[in-house]
C-alpha positions in Angstrom: 0.0 0.0 0.0 1.3 3.4 -0.9 2.1 5.7 2.0 -0.1 8.8 2.2 1.3 12.2 3.2 -0.5 15.1 4.8 0.5 18.8 4.6 0.7 20.9 7.7 -2.7 22.6 7.1 -4.4 19.2 6.8 -2.8 17.9 10.0 -3.8 21.0 11.9 -7.4 20.6 10.8 -7.4 16.8 11.6 -6.0 17.4 15.1 -7.9 20.7 15.6 -4.8 22.6 16.5 -2.9 25.6 15.0 -0.1 25.2 12.5 2.3 27.1 14.7 1.6 24.5 17.5 2.7 21.7 15.1 5.9 23.6 14.2 6.5 24.2 18.0 6.0 20.5 18.8 8.3 19.4 16.0 11.1 21.7 17.1 10.7 21.2 20.9 10.4 17.4 20.7 12.9 17.0 17.8 10.3 15.1 15.7 11.6 13.9 12.4 9.0 15.1 9.9 9.7 14.4 6.3 10.0 17.3 3.9 9.6 17.6 0.2 12.1 19.4 -2.1 10.5 22.8 -1.4 10.9 22.2 2.4 7.2 21.7 3.0 6.4 19.3 5.9 4.9 15.9 4.8 3.3 14.1 7.7 2.6 10.3 7.6 -0.1 8.3 9.4 2.6 7.4 11.9 3.4 11.1 12.5 -0.3 11.7 13.1 -0.4 8.9 15.7 2.7 10.3 17.4 1.1 13.8 17.5 -2.1 12.4 18.9 -0.1 10.8 21.7 1.8 14.0 22.3 -1.5 16.0 22.6 -2.9 13.4 25.0 0.2 13.6 27.2 0.0 17.4 27.1 -3.6 17.3 28.2 -2.6 15.1 31.1 -0.2 17.9 32.2 3.1 16.5 31.1 5.7 19.0 30.1 7.9 18.9 26.9 10.8 17.1 28.7 8.5 14.4 30.1 6.8 13.9 26.7 10.2 13.6 25.0 11.1 10.9 27.4 7.8 9.1 26.9 8.3 9.2 23.1 11.8 7.8 23.4 10.5 4.9 25.4 7.8 4.0 22.8 10.3 3.7 19.9 
């Protein structure tokens, strides 16, 4: 099956968050988001799952450092 990619605007809409929040999470958590030749972010289904987890952990009150540790332990 061919992998599907989502642009930042689509992901923001799906997750109901702002695009700047996605950029912040990518930078602060050192997420490896694929980019095309123009530098546009291309999110995979796996990236969406990771971001959903990040948002759940944020809602539970975890800070960026704790979320980063949690992500490292799920890889």
